[in-house]
N, C-alpha and C positions, 0 to 999 in steps of 0.2 A: 495481481491476484488472478489465480487460475480460474477456467471457466468462465471468461469475461470476454465479450466480443467488442472490438474496438468500433465505434461508429462515428467518430469524429476527432479532429485534432485541432486544438487552439493554441496558438503560440508555441508549436511544438510540442505541446502537452497531450497525449493520447487521452480521450475520453472513452471509456469501456463500459459496458452494462452487463452486469452479472446475469447469468440464465434465469435465475429466480425472480428478475425483474419482470420477465414475461408472465410470470404466474400473477403478480399484481395486475398486470392490463387485463389478463383473462378475467380475474376477479371482478374488476371494475365493470368490465363489459357485461358480465354474467348478472351482476347487480341491476345494471341499467336497461338491460334487454328488454325487460317486461314493459318499460315506459317508451319503447319504441327505438328506431335505428337513430333517430335525430338526437335523442337523449343519450345513448350508448356513445356515439362520436362526440358529443359535447364533454361528456365524462372523460374521454381518452384525451380530448384536446387540453382540458383542465389538467389533468395529469401530467401532460407533456411541458405545459407552462409550468407547473409546480416544480418540477425536476430541472427544468431551465434555471429556475431561480436556486436550486440547490447547486448546479453546476457553477453558476456566477459566484456564489459562496466559497466553493471549493477552490476556482480559479484565483480568488483573491489571496488563499493560503499559499497556492502555488507560485504565483508571481511574485509575492514578497519573500518566499523562500529562495527564488531564483536570485532576487536582486541581493540577497544576503550571502550569496554564493554556495547555496545548498541545493544538491541535487533533488530533482522531482522525477518520479517514475511514471505516474499516471493519475486519472481520477477515474473512480469505479462507482458506478451508480447500483446501490442496491434497493430493496423494496422499502427499507426503513429509512433511507437517505443517501447521502454521498460520502465517500471516503477518498482524502487525497493520500497517495502513497508517497511519503517523503521519508525516506530511510533513515537519514540522520536528522532528524528534526531538532533535537536539543543540542546544539553545538554549545551555545552559551544560553543563561537565563533570558538574555536580551533577544537573542534570536527566537526562542521559543515565545516570548512575549509578544513580539512584533508579528510573528506569523499567525499565532493564535487570535489576537483582535482584530486581523485583516478580515476574516470571514464575517462575523458578525456585523463589523463596521459596513463592509460592502452590502449586506443584507439590508441595513438600515438606509443607506444611501439609495438602493434600488427601491426601497419602500417609499422613501420621499419623493422620489421621480414618478412612480406609478401613482402616488397619491395626488401629486401637483398635475399630472396629465388628465387624472380622473375629476378633479375639481374643475379644471378648465372645460372639460367636456359635458360637465352636468351632473357628475356623480356626486355621492354624499359620502363622507368619510365618517360620520359619526351617526348612531352608534357603532362600534366595531363590529364586523361582521366577516366570516370566512366563506360563506355560501351563498348569501342573499342580497349583496350590494353591488351586483354588476362585476363583470370580469377583472378590470383595473382595480376597483376597490378591494375586491377580495384578494387579489394578488399582493395589493400594497400591504394589507393586515398579516397575510401568510408570512411575508418577508419579516415584519415585525416579530411575529411569534418565533420564526425561524432563528432570528439573532438573539432574541431573549432566550429562548430553550438550549441554545447552543453554549449561553454564558453561565448555565448552571455549573458549580464548581465540582464536576465529576468527570474524573478521567474515564475514557478517552476524548470527551468532548472538550470544546475550546475554553470553556470555563475552568475545567480541571486543569488545562495546560497552564493558564494564566495563574492559578493558584500555587502550581509547582514552581513556576517561574518566580514568583513572589517569595515562596518558602525557600528556595534555593540562595536567596540573597542572606538569609540568616541561618540557615542549617546545610550540612553538607548535601549533595545532591541525592545519594541513596536513601537518606532519612527523609528528604522532602518529597521524594517520590513515594516513599512507604506511606506518609501522611496523606498525600493526595489520593493514592490508591485506596485506602480505607474509606475516605469521604467518597470516592466514586462508588464503592461497593456498596455502602450505606444508601446512597441516592438510588443505586440500582435495584437494590432489594425494596426499597420503598416504592419504587415504580411498579416492580413486579406485583407486591402486595396491594397497592391501591388499584392498579389495572385488571386484578382478578375481579374486582367489584364493580369496576368503571368500564373499561375498555380493553379489549385483548391487544390493541395496536400498542398500549403502553406497557403491556407485558413483554412484548417482544423488544420495544426499546429498553426496557429495564434489564432483560437478559444480555441485549448488546452491550449495555454499560457494564454489566457485571463482568461478562468475559473480556470486554476490552480494558477494564481496569486490571484484571488479572494478567492479561498480556503485556500491559505496560510495567507491571511490577517484575514480570519475569524479564523483560527486556533491561530493565534496570539493574537487575542482579547479574545479567550476563555483562553488561557494559563495565560493571565493577569488577567482575571477575577478569575480564581481559584488559582492562585499564588501558594504557597507552601502547600495547603491543601492536606491532606491524607484521605484515605478511612475511617480511624478510627475518622476523625472529623465530619462524616456525623452522623445525628441523627440514632440510631440503634434500631431495634425493636426486640423482643423476637421470635425466629423461632418456627414453628412447624415442628418437627421432628418427621418422622416415619421409622420404619425399612423397609429394602428393601423386605423382604419375605412376608410383609403384603398383602393380597389380595385387589384389588381394591375396591371390594364390602365392605369389612370392612371399609377401609379407608373413602369411600363416607359415610356409615353409621355413623362413628365417627365424620366427619366434618360438614356433613349437606351440605346445599347450600349456600356456601360463595364464590360469584363471585369475581374473582380477587385475591384469596389467592394463595399464592405460597408455597408450601411444601417442606422442605428438606429431602432428601431421604438419609439413611445412610445404609452401610452394616458393620456389625460388630463394629458400633460406628464411623466409618470413613466415611467422606463425599462421596457420591456417585453422587448426581446430584440433579436437581430441578423437581418439577412436579407441573404445574399450575392446578386449579381447573377446567378450561376449558378441559384441556387434561384429566383429571381425569374422568370427567363427560362423556366422549366419549368413554373411554377404556372399554374393557371387563371385567366385575365383577370377573371373576374367575383366572385372571392372577395377579402376582405379581407386586407390584407398581414399583420394581425396573427395571422391563423389559420395562416399559413405561415411566420411568423417562428420564429427557434431561441430558444425563451425559457429554455433551460437555459444560454446563454452568459451568462457572468458580468459583472457591472459590477464593475470594478476600481477599488478604493480608491487615490487617489492616494499614500497614506501606505504602502501594503502594500509588503512587501519584494519584490524581484525573484525572490530565492530564499527559499523554495521558492513562495510563493504566485502569482506571475506566471507563472513556468515551468511550474507545475501546470496553471493554467487554460488556458494555450495548447496545452498537451499534450492537453487534454480538449476544446477547442473544436473545432468544425467551419470556422472561420475563421481566417485568418492575422492578422486584426486584431481588437482588442477594445475595448469602451467604457470609459471612465473617468469617474469621477463620485462623487458622495456624496450620500446620501439620495434616490437614484433620480433626481436630476438629472445629466444627462450634460455633461461638459465637454470632451470630446476623445476622440481615437482613438489607440491605440498599436498597433504593428506588431510581429510576432514577429521580424521581419528586424532590426529594432533591437537586440533582445536579442541575437540570433545574432552581430551585428556587435561588440557589446562583448566577446562570449566570444572571437571570432577576433582583435580587435586586442590582447587581454592574452595571447593564446596559451596561454590556460590549457586549452583543449580543442582538440586536433588536428583539424584540417578533414577 
């Protein structure tokens, strides 16, 4: 997710904080500052511990996904909670079910541990409380609430994914997703309506559910449209390949004015990155093209699926074209426009 700063890495999984999270910290401090510095610092500590529980919850999703051979990008903390970015979440209904239940289950395990420690140290678990039972007791009940809330059958929440995985056993995946999306939208609308009269925070969560359910539905349509197509199924053009040591001035002289051209840059024959004609035109003529190439542009494997691998790569790339190849050897170029053409031809995604 863009505009998110990495603050930690656990088991190789980056933990990022979205810029909007800072607004939540400022809001908490402003609310408590009238009660003194100690109260404000205590509120911030509580917020940190709360979101540590959220990270624990999201890590469970990620670790189970990895164990099942599914790629995990990162965990992003937002003011309304956390989100695990797992591009290829639903390979099979069984994968989705195991990944979805891992989060709530981990929250319940953490709640039991915190509750046991609090009892041993003299705390009281009953009646339930989120603010007045002592730090460990409150955190224990917060994790119970976190588990229960996430199990609501509303996409994109864990319960919605469980619902979809169960429905997929009896219906085609697009139909199962459509049902789960409608249920999620109904829950989201109810949260917004209820929150207007009760709590603004519930309005924000309801909006998150509404937009998340819509996004899940769109992703399902895209998946259905692209089917089992691979990167190698796309029309491929012959790439313009230049060595990394070549000065920008020489490259400009060789290529001329070719707007929209994307050049493949190689080092000792192996793929290094991409360079657009627009970037080439603005770079200093005396520097090597390897120093101004976009080294973050991926080299797509021809066997990689269009969804989600290619779509995700195009979404993050600075170029409308990407190189294709294996073991660092470039075999061709593919264009984002060809993927979009497939989507429009199948009428899966409205234009």
